[in-house]
NULUM-760517 format. One record per residue (C-alpha): x, y, z; residue in one letter. Coordinates in steps of 0.02 Angstrom, whole numbers, padded with zeros to 5 digits, always signed. Example, Ala and Ser with C-alpha at 12.3 -4.5 7.8 and 13.67 -1.06 7.14 Angstrom:
+00615-00225+00390a
+00684-00053+00357s
This chain:
-01186+01695-02633x
-01225+01741-02453x
-01361+01643-02366x
-01511+01734-02299x
-01500+01771-02114x
-01654+01667-02078x
-01584+01518-02170x
-01417+01536-02083x
-01501+01547-01916x
-01603+01392-01954x
-01450+01293-02010x
-01350+01355-01862x
-01484+01295-01742x
-01500+01129-01832x
-01312+01100-01817x
-01315+01134-01632x
-01460+01014-01614x
-01358+00881-01703x
-01217+00895-01576x
-01097+01017-01661x
-01007+01129-01537x
-00938+01252-01667x
-01086+01277-01781x
-01008+01425-01871x
-00857+01323-01924x
-00971+01178-01972x
-01073+01295-02083x
-00916+01353-02172x
-00862+01172-02202x
-01035+01125-02268x
-01024+01274-02386x
-00859+01211-02455x
-00854+01157-02637x
-00828+00976-02590x
-00988+00964-02488x
-01098+01095-02571x
-01208+00963-02657x
-01250+00885-02489x
-01262+01043-02384x
-01442+01019-02332x
-01448+00831-02346x
-01532+00770-02185x
-01454+00598-02205x
-01278+00670-02193x
-01320+00782-02045x
-01404+00641-01952x
-01252+00529-01980x
-01132+00664-01923x
-01239+00697-01770x
-01228+00514-01723x
-01038+00518-01710x
-00934+00545-01554x
-00878+00717-01615x
-00981+00788-01761x
-00861+00935-01784x
-00713+00817-01798x
-00806+00699-01914x
-00856+00840-02032x
-00680+00910-02038x
-00610+00737-02073x
-00735+00709-02213x
-00690+00874-02297x
-00505+00830-02284x
-00536+00658-02359x
-00635+00734-02503x
-00498+00861-02535x
-00370+00720-02539x
-00459+00625-02678x
-00348+00625-02833x
-00481+00683-02957x
-00665+00739-02963x
-00728+00568-03013x
-00657+00489-02858x
-00735+00627-02754x
-00907+00597-02830x
-00889+00409-02803x
-00853+00436-02618x
-01000+00556-02596x
-01122+00445-02691x
-01070+00291-02593x
-01077+00389-02430x
-01258+00441-02457x
-01319+00278-02531x
-01232+00155-02415x
-01279+00169-02232x
-01146+00042-02177x
-01007+00147-02255x
-01083+00307-02189x
-01089+00243-02010x
-00916+00165-02015x
-00823+00304-02104x
-00901+00449-02009x
-00891+00351-01847x
-00702+00331-01868x
-00678+00512-01923x
-00773+00571-01769x
-00670+00464-01650x
-00492+00468-01715x
-00388+00610-01786x
-00247+00485-01814x
-00351+00375-01930x
-00419+00531-02016x
-00238+00579-02050x
-00207+00405-02121x
-00356+00419-02238x
-00296+00589-02295x
-00126+00517-02338x
-00204+00362-02419x
-00369+00425-02491x
-00417+00258-02571x
-00418+00165-02405x
-00597+00219-02369x
-00650+00081-02487x
-00595-00047-02358x
-00752+00004-02263x
-00878-00007-02406x
-00936-00186-02390x
-00917-00324-02264x
-00961-00503-02301x
-01016-00608-02153x
-00840-00679-02132x
-00768-00503-02130x
-00862-00456-01972x
-00747-00555-01859x
-00580-00575-01947x
-00442-00680-01872x
-00256-00698-01897x
-00273-00774-02071x
-00382-00631-02135x
-00261-00503-02065x
-00114-00594-02144x
-00202-00576-02311x
-00226-00391-02277x
-00040-00371-02241x
+00021-00487-02378x
+00072-00349-02500x
+00190-00268-02374x
+00369-00277-02437x
+00457-00158-02317x
+00426-00070-02150x
+00338+00078-02230x
+00214-00025-02332x
+00186-00135-02178x
+00134+00018-02079x
+00012+00073-02215x
-00065-00101-02224x
-00072-00112-02033x
-00166+00053-02021x
-00286-00004-02157x
-00327-00160-02055x
-00337-00055-01897x
-00461+00057-01986x
-00580-00088-02010x
-00564-00142-01827x
-00599+00035-01766x
-00748+00051-01884x
-00830-00106-01814x
-00788-00048-01638x
-00860+00129-01645x
-01016+00068-01734x
-01049-00064-01602x
-01033-00209-01725x
-00907-00285-01606x
-00893-00269-01417x
-00739-00219-01322x
-00682-00399-01294x
-00700-00441-01478x
-00608-00282-01529x
-00466-00322-01409x
-00455-00498-01480x
-00450-00430-01657x
-00312-00309-01609x
-00213-00455-01538x
-00241-00556-01698x
-00184-00408-01803x
-00029-00395-01693x
+00003-00581-01721x
-00010-00561-01910x
+00102-00408-01903x
+00236-00500-01803x
+00232-00641-01930x
+00253-00523-02078x
+00390-00424-01988x
+00484-00585-01949x
+00464-00636-02130x
+00539-00471-02188x
+00684-00493-02066x
+00713-00670-02130x
+00707-00613-02310x
+00839-00482-02272x
+00955-00614-02193x
+00916-00784-02270x
+01078-00859-02204x
+01023-00818-02024x
+00850-00889-02056x
+00927-01051-02119x
+01035-01073-01963x
+00900-01068-01831x
+00723-01103-01774x
+00650-00948-01692x
+00484-00943-01599x
+00399-00782-01546x
+00296-00801-01387x
+00166-00665-01356x
+00148-00609-01175x
+00041-00484-01083x
-00114-00419-01170x
-00063-00484-01340x
-00037-00658-01269x
-00202-00644-01177x
-00297-00597-01336x
-00348-00430-01259x
-00236-00298-01338x
-00264-00109-01334x
-00262+00003-01487x
-00091+00067-01436x
+00012-00042-01322x
+00184-00118-01310x
+00177-00293-01380x
+00264-00401-01250x
+00359-00550-01318x
+00485-00683-01271x
+00600-00764-01400x
+00649-00948-01401x
+00784-01007-01520x
+00854-01175-01569x
+00983-01230-01698x
+00920-01292-01864x
+00966-01471-01902x
+01154-01486-01918x
+01189-01305-01863x
+01301-01251-01719x
+01195-01196-01569x
+01299-01043-01525x
+01294-00979-01704x
+01110-01020-01715x
+01068-00918-01559x
+01167-00771-01627x
+01075-00783-01793x
+00908-00794-01701x
+00955-00641-01598x
+00991-00541-01756x
+00825-00593-01832x
+00730-00551-01672x
+00815-00381-01658x
+00776-00341-01840x
+00594-00393-01817x
+00579-00279-01665x
+00652-00132-01763x
+00533-00160-01909x
+00385-00141-01791x
+00455-00007-01675x
+00554+00116-01779x
+00475+00278-01839x
+00461+00301-02027x
+00369+00425-02137x
+00213+00325-02094x
+00251+00328-01908x
+00279+00170-01807x
+00167+00022-01771x
+00202-00011-01586x
+00356-00051-01480x
+00398-00234-01462x
+00450-00260-01281x
+00553-00413-01234x
+00586-00362-01053x
+00479-00503-00982x
+00615-00625-01035x
+00726-00709-00904x
+00838-00578-00820x
+00741-00439-00906x
+00839-00316-01010x
+01001-00381-00934x
+00973-00556-01003x
+01004-00621-01180x
+00867-00576-01304x
+00854-00755-01367x
+00878-00914-01265x
+00860-01097-01304x
+00716-01192-01228x
+00831-01281-01105x
+00905-01113-01051x
+00731-01043-01019x
+00684-01194-00914x
+00845-01188-00814x
+00810-01007-00770x
+00628-01034-00723x
+00668-01187-00617x
+00804-01099-00519x
+00792-00911-00523x
+00620-00850-00576x
+00515-00742-00461x
+00329-00760-00431x
+00284-00614-00546x
+00370-00703-00690x
+00257-00854-00672x
+00109-00737-00661x
+00165-00660-00827x
+00180-00833-00905x
-00007-00859-00879x
-00031-00767-01044x
+00110-00847-01144x
+00054-00895-01320x
+00158-00941-01474x
+00114-00819-01615x
+00253-00812-01745x
+00403-00903-01813x
+00421-01087-01776x
+00252-01125-01697x
+00301-01303-01653x
+00448-01238-01551x
+00330-01110-01473x
+00209-01247-01424x
+00353-01345-01346x
+00400-01192-01244x
+00223-01165-01179x
+00203-01349-01138x
+00367-01348-01042x
+00334-01192-00937x
+00149-01221-00898x
+00181-01350-00760x
+00295-01224-00675x
+00163-01088-00686x
+00034-01194-00597x
+00155-01238-00457x
+00196-01055-00421x
+00070-01046-00277x
+00167-01185-00189x
+00326-01080-00182x
+00387-01036-00008x
+00386-00849-00041x
+00224-00844-00141x
+00123-00745-00011x
+00251-00607+00024x
+00285-00594-00163x
+00100-00570-00197x
+00085-00439-00060x
+00234-00344-00131x
+00161-00350-00306x
-00005-00281-00245x
+00081-00133-00163x
+00199-00099-00307x
+00053-00066-00425x
-00001+00096-00342x
+00166+00150-00268x
+00241+00190-00438x
+00101+00305-00496x
+00148+00491-00491x
+00041+00578-00361x
-00026+00701-00490x
-00091+00558-00598x
-00165+00438-00473x
-00342+00509-00485x
-00340+00499-00676x
-00260+00328-00695x
-00378+00211-00784x
-00259+00064-00777x
-00154+00072-00619x
-00255+00181-00501x
-00367+00114-00362x
-00516+00030-00442x
-00426+00022-00608x
-00400-00113-00739x
-00246-00183-00652x
-00348-00219-00496x
-00463-00333-00595x
-00322-00416-00692x
-00215-00444-00538x
-00357-00519-00437x
-00407-00637-00577x
-00228-00693-00608x
-00197-00725-00424x
-00351-00834-00411x
-00297-00927-00567x
-00126-00962-00490x
-00204-01025-00330x
-00340-01135-00403x
-00279-01172-00579x
-00163-01304-00509x
-00307-01425-00493x
-00439-01349-00607x
-00382-01339-00788x
-00539-01244-00839x
-00462-01088-00761x
-00308-01086-00872x
-00356-00948-00991x
-00245-00801-01032x
-00396-00689-01064x
-00456-00593-00912x
-00643-00600-00947x
-00639-00783-00998x
-00543-00825-00839x
-00666-00725-00734x
-00811-00820-00813x
-00726-00987-00775x
-00691-00933-00595x
-00875-00892-00571x
-00930-01056-00651x
-00818-01153-00534x
-00876-01062-00377x
-00709-00978-00349x
-00792-00808-00368x
-00971-00765-00328x
-01080-00751-00483x
-01149-00581-00437x
-00975-00516-00399x
-00909-00586-00563x
-01051-00505-00661x
-01018-00335-00582x
-00832-00351-00612x
-00860-00405-00793x
-00970-00252-00824x
-00845-00134-00741x
-00697-00208-00835x
-00785-00192-01003x
-00829-00011-00967x
-00653+00035-00912x
-00576-00053-01063x
-00698+00037-01177x
-00645+00203-01102x
-00463+00154-01125x
-00494+00108-01308x
-00581+00273-01346x
-00444+00375-01261x
-00306+00287-01359x
-00400+00284-01525x
-00409+00473-01535x
-00224+00503-01573x
-00165+00321-01573x
-00051+00359-01427x
-00012+00246-01281x
-00094+00320-01127x
-00202+00263-00982x
-00242+00435-00913x
-00418+00504-00920x
-00402+00675-01003x
-00448+00835-00912x
-00502+00932-01066x
-00691+00946-01073x
-00700+00926-01262x
-00605+00763-01253x
-00714+00700-01111x
-00868+00746-01213x
-00806+00648-01363x
-00768+00495-01256x
-00937+00504-01169x
-01032+00520-01334x
-00933+00376-01409x
-00994+00266-01266x
-01176+00314-01297x
-01190+00447-01161x
-01279+00588-01251x
-01383+00688-01125x
-01238+00763-01028x
-01087+00667-01093x
-00954+00738-00976x
-01051+00722-00814x
-01120+00552-00862x
-00947+00487-00911x
-00864+00542-00750x
-01008+00474-00647x
-01004+00304-00735x
-00814+00295-00723x
-00815+00329-00536x
-00958+00207-00510x
-00867+00066-00598x
-00700+00109-00514x
-00788+00102-00346x
-00861-00068-00389x
-00689-00133-00437x
-00609-00063-00282x
-00742-00137-00170x
-00741-00306-00256x
-00552-00318-00276x
-00529-00382-00098x
-00701-00459-00084x
-00662-00567-00234x
-00535-00667-00135x
-00636-00691+00022x
-00822-00695-00017x
-00817-00874-00086x
-00727-00929+00073x
-00878-00873+00172x
-00998-00956+00053x
-00898-01116+00075x
-00919-01116+00264x
-01079-01018+00295x
-01196-01161+00244x
-01316-01046+00155x
-01423-01100+00007x
-01349-00977-00117x
-01398-01076-00270x
-01226-01068-00347x
-01066-01168-00351x
-00952-01153-00201x
-00771-01180-00160x
-00731-01356-00107x
-00650-01378+00064x
-00482-01409-00020x
-00499-01256-00132x
-00542-01148+00019x
-00391-01217+00111x
-00279-01181-00039x
-00340-01003-00049x
-00313-00971+00136x
-00134-01036+00124x
-00102-00930-00031x
-00162-00776+00062x
-00042-00803+00207x
-00143-00904+00334x
-00029-01032+00416x
-00170-01135+00491x
-00308-01136+00359x
-00413-01267+00449x
-00429-01159+00605x
-00456-01003+00500x
-00601-01085+00409x
-00677-01140+00575x
-00670-00960+00635x
-00756-00904+00475x
-00891-01034+00498x
-00922-00980+00677x
-00932-00797+00628x
-01032-00807+00467x
-01148-00956+00479x
-01333-00940+00508x
-01474-00824+00460x
-01461-00700+00603x
-01434-00515+00575x
-01266-00533+00662x
-01208-00667+00538x
-01271-00565+00391x
-01171-00413+00445x
-01018-00522+00474x
-01033-00589+00297x
-01028-00409+00237x
-00879-00363+00346x
-00771-00518+00335x
-00715-00508+00153x
-00634-00341+00186x
-00573-00385+00361x
-00490-00544+00295x
-00397-00441+00167x
-00331-00324+00301x
-00279-00472+00409x
-00188-00548+00259x
-00093-00385+00241x
-00014-00411+00412x
+00127-00524+00472x
+00007-00639+00565x
-00163-00657+00480x
-00209-00808+00588x
-00193-00708+00748x
-00294-00566+00675x
-00438-00679+00628x
-00435-00772+00795x
-00435-00609+00891x
-00577-00543+00785x
-00678-00696+00828x
-00643-00671+01014x
-00694-00488+01009x
-00848-00529+00907x
-00898-00668+01027x
-00881-00546+01172x
-00972-00401+01091x
-01081-00483+00957x
-01242-00459+01055x
-01214-00274+01090x
-01314-00164+00971x
-01171-00045+00929x
-01022-00159+00892x
-01060-00227+00719x
-01148-00066+00671x
-00988+00029+00714x
-00882-00084+00604x
-01008-00086+00461x
-01044+00100+00455x
-00874+00174+00495x
-00739+00112+00379x
-00602+00182+00490x
-00659+00078+00638x
-00656-00087+00543x
-00483-00059+00468x
-00413+00009+00631x
-00477-00146+00720x
-00401-00260+00588x
-00233-00175+00606x
-00237-00184+00795x
-00291-00366+00805x
-00157-00429+00685x
-00007-00324+00739x
+00045-00426+00891x
-00010-00483+01063x
-00011-00328+01174x
-00155-00227+01099x
-00271-00379+01077x
-00233-00435+01255x
-00278-00263+01321x
-00436-00261+01216x
-00493-00436+01267x
-00492-00383+01450x
-00621-00249+01409x
-00685-00273+01231x
-00795-00119+01241x
-00635-00016+01212x
-00658-00057+01028x
-00771+00096+01025x
-00613+00202+01035x
-00573+00149+00857x
-00734+00219+00786x
-00698+00403+00767x
-00680+00422+00579x
-00558+00568+00591x
-00444+00477+00713x
-00494+00585+00863x
-00543+00431+00961x
-00361+00378+00964x
-00289+00546+01013x
-00196+00537+01180x
-00283+00623+01325x
-00195+00753+01430x
-00125+00714+01603x
-00250+00834+01681x
-00396+00746+01596x
-00332+00574+01646x
-00300+00626+01825x
-00473+00703+01838x
-00556+00542+01778x
-00452+00429+01890x
-00476+00537+02045x
-00664+00542+02013x
-00667+00351+02001x
-00564+00338+02161x
-00682+00454+02254x
-00831+00347+02204x
-00751+00183+02259x
-00774+00091+02422x
-00602+00064+02492x
-00426+00076+02422x
-00428-00093+02333x
-00584-00051+02233x
-00518+00124+02198x
-00352+00061+02130x
-00442-00070+02027x
-00540+00071+01946x
-00380+00169+01916x
-00296+00018+01838x
-00448-00007+01727x
-00429+00169+01659x
-00243+00135+01634x
-00281-00023+01536x
-00403+00067+01423x
-00283+00210+01392x
-00138+00091+01358x
-00249+00014+01225x
-00289+00184+01153x
-00103+00226+01145x
-00054+00059+01070x
-00194+00065+00942x
-00146+00242+00888x
+00036+00188+00875x
-00008+00036+00768x
-00124+00133+00653x
+00004+00272+00635x
+00141+00146+00595x
+00041+00037+00476x
-00072+00169+00400x
-00249+00141+00338x
-00353+00200+00191x
-00414+00344+00299x
-00248+00388+00380x
-00078+00372+00295x
+00077+00309+00385x
+00149+00440+00504x
+00292+00519+00407x
+00392+00566+00563x
+00442+00414+00669x
+00500+00534+00805x
+00323+00600+00823x
+00260+00422+00853x
+00393+00393+00986x
+00357+00557+01073x
+00170+00522+01070x
+00190+00350+01148x
+00317+00408+01277x
+00214+00559+01327x
+00049+00463+01334x
+00115+00317+01437x
+00211+00433+01555x
+00057+00544+01582x
-00049+00390+01611x
+00075+00320+01737x
+00080+00487+01830x
-00110+00496+01836x
-00121+00315+01897x
+00004+00350+02036x
-00091+00507+02085x
-00254+00409+02096x
-00172+00266+02193x
-00094+00391+02314x
-00264+00471+02343x
-00345+00301+02371x
-00215+00243+02497x
-00216+00408+02593x
-00405+00415+02600x
-00419+00234+02656x
-00291+00252+02795x
-00299+00431+02853x
-00453+00514+02780x
-00430+00682+02697x
-00252+00720+02753x
-00092+00621+02778x
+00013+00673+02930x
+00154+00717+02811x
+00166+00803+02645x
+00206+00672+02513x
+00273+00688+02335x
+00324+00565+02200x
+00472+00608+02089x
+00482+00522+01920x
+00654+00460+01871x
+00733+00381+01718x
+00617+00362+01570x
+00468+00407+01678x
+00540+00576+01724x
+00595+00599+01543x
+00419+00569+01473x
+00491+00422+01377x
+00407+00270+01454x
+00374+00122+01340x
+00231-00002+01351x
+00326-00120+01466x
+00425+00005+01569x
+00429+00005+01759x
+00397+00169+01847x
+00566+00229+01917x
+00528+00347+02061x
+00591+00429+02219x
+00475+00460+02367x
+00496+00616+02471x
+00395+00675+02620x
+00395+00818+02745x
+00304+00807+02915x
+00163+00929+02936x
+00176+01058+03075x
+00162+00978+03246x
+00180+00798+03181x
+00316+00689+03253x
+00447+00647+03121x
+00442+00462+03167x
+00253+00456+03148x
+00266+00548+02982x
+00399+00427+02921x
+00296+00275+02967x
+00145+00348+02877x
+00247+00385+02722x
+00323+00211+02723x
+00152+00132+02739x
+00090+00235+02590x
+00234+00175+02482x
+00214-00010+02525x
+00024-00004+02505x
+00037+00083+02336x
+00160-00048+02274x
+00051-00190+02336x
-00111-00125+02261x
-00033-00088+02092x
+00034-00266+02078x
-00116-00367+02137x
-00149-00501+02005x
-00301-00451+01901x
-00362-00431+01723x
-00267-00266+01715x
-00080-00256+01681x
+00022-00222+01839x
+00118-00060+01866x
+00285-00098+01946x
+00362+00038+02053x
+00553+00040+02057x
+00638+00152+02186x
+00815+00083+02163x
+00883+00253+02109x
+00857+00320+02286x
+01004+00367+02398x
+01101+00211+02451x
+01005+00110+02322x
+00917-00047+02384x
+01003-00028+02553x
+00926+00142+02588x
+00753+00184+02653x
+00612+00187+02523x
+00557+00360+02574x
+00652+00506+02651x
+00613+00680+02710x
+00668+00826+02606x
+00792+00869+02743x
+00864+00694+02738x
+00886+00704+02549x
+00974+00872+02570x
+01093+00802+02701x
+01132+00647+02598x
+01164+00739+02437x
+01270+00870+02527x
+01382+00740+02609x
+01376+00575+02516x
+01313+00603+02339x
+01411+00514+02203x
+01433+00563+02022x
+01312+00427+01962x
+01176+00501+02073x
+01196+00674+01997x
+01187+00588+01830x
+01026+00495+01876x
+00946+00655+01943x
+00953+00732+01769x
+00788+00642+01733x
+00703+00688+01899x
+00532+00773+01884x
+00386+00791+02002x
+00244+00678+01941x
+00118+00660+02084x
+00077+00715+02262x
+00114+00879+02347x
+00164+01003+02210x
+00253+01126+02325x
+00358+00987+02402x
+00396+00923+02228x
+00455+01095+02171x
+00567+01113+02323x
+00644+00942+02292x
+00683+00993+02113x
+00760+01155+02174x
+00866+01054+02296x
+00939+00942+02162x
+00964+01070+02022x
+01140+01120+02083x
+01188+00936+02087x
+01132+00895+01910x
+01183+01060+01834x
+01345+01099+01929x
+01398+01280+01914x
+01576+01235+01867x
+01531+01090+01756x
+01611+00920+01784x
+01787+00890+01844x
+01895+00777+01735x
+01890+00642+01868x
+01700+00644+01868x
+01699+00626+01678x
+01816+00476+01694x
+01701+00401+01827x
+01552+00415+01710x
+01648+00337+01566x
+01709+00193+01675x
+01533+00161+01740x
+01464+00161+01562x
+01597+00039+01500x
+01567-00078+01649x
+01381-00073+01619x
+01404-00120+01436x
+01509-00271+01480x
+01412-00332+01633x
+01229-00302+01591x
+01222-00362+01412x
+01131-00531+01416x
+01238-00683+01379x
+01222-00739+01200x
+01140-00577+01140x
+01206-00495+00982x
+01272-00327+01044x
+01246-00246+00875x
+01059-00282+00884x
+01032-00239+01068x
+00925-00082+01065x
+00966-00029+01243x
+01145-00077+01282x
+01218-00113+01111x
+01333+00006+01015x
+01232+00154+00954x
+01082+00103+01061x
+00980+00200+01188x
+01112+00197+01324x
+01246+00265+01207x
+01140+00411+01150x
+01068+00453+01321x
+01234+00450+01413x
+01312+00560+01279x
+01172+00687+01293x
+01174+00679+01483x
+01362+00709+01488x
+01332+00869+01390x
+01195+00917+01515x
+01308+00888+01665x
+01449+00987+01586x
+01351+01133+01515x
+01178+01133+01596x
+01220+01275+01715x
+01270+01389+01571x
+01141+01333+01444x
+00960+01343+01507x
+00897+01241+01358x
+00990+01089+01423x
+00891+01088+01585x
+00761+00964+01528x
+00726+00784+01573x
+00688+00737+01392x
+00825+00663+01283x
+00771+00734+01115x
+00740+00908+01187x
+00912+00908+01269x
+00993+00849+01107x
+00906+00988+01009x
+00962+01116+01140x
+01142+01053+01129x
+01136+01077+00940x
+01065+01253+00959x
+01202+01296+01084x
+01336+01236+00963x
+01391+01093+01076x
+01359+00966+00938x
+01350+00983+00749x
+01185+00973+00658x
+01243+00814+00571x
+01296+00726+00731x
+01135+00778+00819x
+01032+00707+00676x
+01129+00542+00682x
+01102+00523+00870x
+00918+00573+00859x
+00884+00448+00720x
+00970+00308+00818x
+00877+00348+00979x
+00708+00355+00892x
+00741+00192+00800x
+00799+00100+00956x
+00648+00162+01053x
+00532+00105+00914x
+00614-00066+00913x
+00579-00087+01099x
+00400-00027+01075x
+00378-00146+00928x
+00443-00295+01026x
+00321-00260+01167x
+00175-00237+01046x
+00217-00396+00952x
+00267-00514+01093x
+00165-00443+01235x
+00319-00433+01346x
+00464-00313+01354x
+00624-00346+01260x
+00777-00253+01199x
+00824-00363+01051x
+00740-00413+00889x
+00637-00573+00901x
+00708-00731+00823x
+00541-00812+00779x
+00508-00770+00594x
+00328-00711+00611x
+00370-00601+00760x
+00520-00529+00669x
+00410-00495+00517x
+00282-00409+00628x
+00417-00296+00701x
+00469-00259+00523x
+00292-00211+00472x
+00281-00093+00621x
+00445-00012+00567x
+00387+00006+00387x
+00466-00146+00304x
+00359-00250+00188x
+00349-00440+00182x
+00514-00525+00151x
+00618-00375+00205x
+00665-00423+00384x
+00847-00436+00330x
+00840-00258+00262x
+00771-00200+00429x
+00913-00279+00527x
+01042-00209+00407x
+00966-00035+00422x
+00969-00047+00612x
+01152-00099+00614x
+01195+00041+00494x
+01104+00173+00598x
+01179+00110+00761x
+01354+00103+00686x
+01344+00286+00633x
+01280+00335+00805x
+01419+00240+00894x
+01549+00336+00794x
+01474+00499+00860x
+01467+00428+01038x
+01650+00375+01030x
+01697+00554+00990x
+01580+00652+01103x
+01570+00534+01252x
+01732+00436+01253x
+01840+00572+01175x
+01900+00467+01029x
+01957+00592+00898x
+01961+00479+00746x
+01804+00409+00666x
């Protein structure tokens, strides 16, 4: 009989009001024979509307009714459903949250009765109750059925709110424990002779060991075996291995009833490469000698659950002392830093924004932070030794190791995220930690968590809010209590003791914790606004310092900068309000000596770090720099004051360049690591070279104005040579130059020469006067006749010398010559004069090639410092800068006249032009370019780290580690860095031997 349109419309509207999304389908299901008696029952509709997904719950109910074996059973279910609110809420709640459990009920239609009544003791069952529920299982299939029946009761209590997320997770772990026991019993019954030979203990690890299991998760275990009395140990271990393997298969294999969950034993010593079962003594031998820090972290959750529980207890008692000594291990800090990075690095890019567990602000952030604090402080405080995350967090707060407010926020966020995870997994009983993208699934999850107004929007908003809290507190968790311990504020809660604060600083990589704590006290103590802002900033800053090779230096430098700028209104506001500025500053202050030294001389340069999009660190053009310096020179009284102003600009711009280099090499949350190392090298070389040219131009103007007014009696130009002319200067490079002049009309040549000589000597003097600014050394040794020749010559004199006396090495040196300052027309004419010398029309004669090769070989043998490892010398060693540059320059001398692209002063440009011209293969060009870029970065790194120039890797461990961090190597990987350098240089030297020395075999 067809319903009247009005009635249908009324029912349709009512269904929509109760949360159904497909009211037409719901009407059809309500009209089915199974539900016809209850079609208009408001009790049923209200109950369906209270579920996470009313459509899903109704469909599941119809399927369950259809599955009942006979009409009487169907009537019993319907009558109980209407008369018993507890059953109604539990059954419909499960059907609306889980298609997998609805499928189970359809296959086993009597199992709904497990939800009918709960006695008080049924509300929180433990292992014993679950063992009773599984007791009738006689094979893997019946075990799966019984497991799902028990799971049904856990899910029912969960979705109805009878138990919270922590209680549900504990029940799931207890059910897993009971299941492992039954599975091991089945394995033993199948092989009684094996069971008689051995004692086998099953140790739960991970979430099962921590009493916080998910609905669908691998159950991590470790097996310990011993011989039964009188049995041979070898045979006993083999028997135990067979039992353990069979137990794992019983749980993991797929049957007609599906699987339970995988049993994962990969946390055992040596992982999947190690034996499945070991004796207790074998476990201890491994942990005492070979175990890594992460393995002790995993053992935090070890708990005996099945098999020989006495043996399991012996195992836990034996390994626990090792766990609580892990923080004393020499490599604890770098291990921890590596583990923190590894979490996010392995997430596929497409999933990172949906990862509930491993993504930023995810569950792993909370768990990792809590476990790390347990390892650090659990040595002396046994109250912290819990395998359960929330219990451990509560104990940390009670002991003052974590701020109470922070712990409360973290507890709330963790419970919400775990609840989301449970609801996502419960739907299909599949192992996943990804938040779905489908709107219907998000709606179901949101409604299941009590978000009913706009479930999707509310769910996403709450998720992001809690993830943000976790992300913010993750670092703060380590450092906030340190501040409370030293700030002497009446917080009204427990604090870290001095010893606990020291332990934590050591664990986080601070070599001198006493000094570090004094710095914290100086920065954060008091009730001033400055101290309050510092207490907000420091937890995050300390984390960034700890991420560097030298946290102590970072913190000390931060104190110095803060002491210098703390009273300025903009400094702390800049760091507080612009996240990029604070992290950039942390990177710069902890990356080595050069950048902090430059900053300390003028702390106001910290403002350069404040542009959120990185624009504040962009290098300025030569024209812009020259304009600023010349304006400062023009305002100054006298040459000395003018050059001081020019050197001040140089210092600031060197800091800008160094800071940009460090940020690009380390990366920040706002700006990832620069993917192209060559771009970093080019940026530094170009910026420092432009800055040097602008500084020389300003100094020249200052000297001329001071001595001669507006016009010098001779035209004067400065020619950049070497790395300066090649736009490849490093932080510690001298300025290689030639000086050329040309008397003005009517000026005596002698007078002009004296004026030019005075300009040169005065420029050198002023640029080297001791001051707060780094000196700029001028080196004119590449001039004709070297140190024996005059510092400055006329253009005519240069022409005469080069025409009559020029040697091959001078043509070679002139390849890098470029006008950098002074009279532009004179500079252009000088370049025109030397072009035929450096790009000879007929190329190089064989004798000239031999001269260059002999000179290069002599330089390698004579200039390499005594005791230096040639293979690690970035300038003169095999495959270093000299090798690559001389090879490229030989190609320029030979082919520059015919190939216009080779007529450049820049090494990488010339190499690219040689490749384009077919003078070198693409592969060989790439090898040489990689080696040159790497060697240049090594020299830059050494200068940044040590504050003085160097061509070899430092020997001091912290300095070497800092160079490694600059080059992209994490803590503990300095050896990998040196190996990679040797490998790169060795490949480059093979190319140099062929192209430069003419060796035909590689």
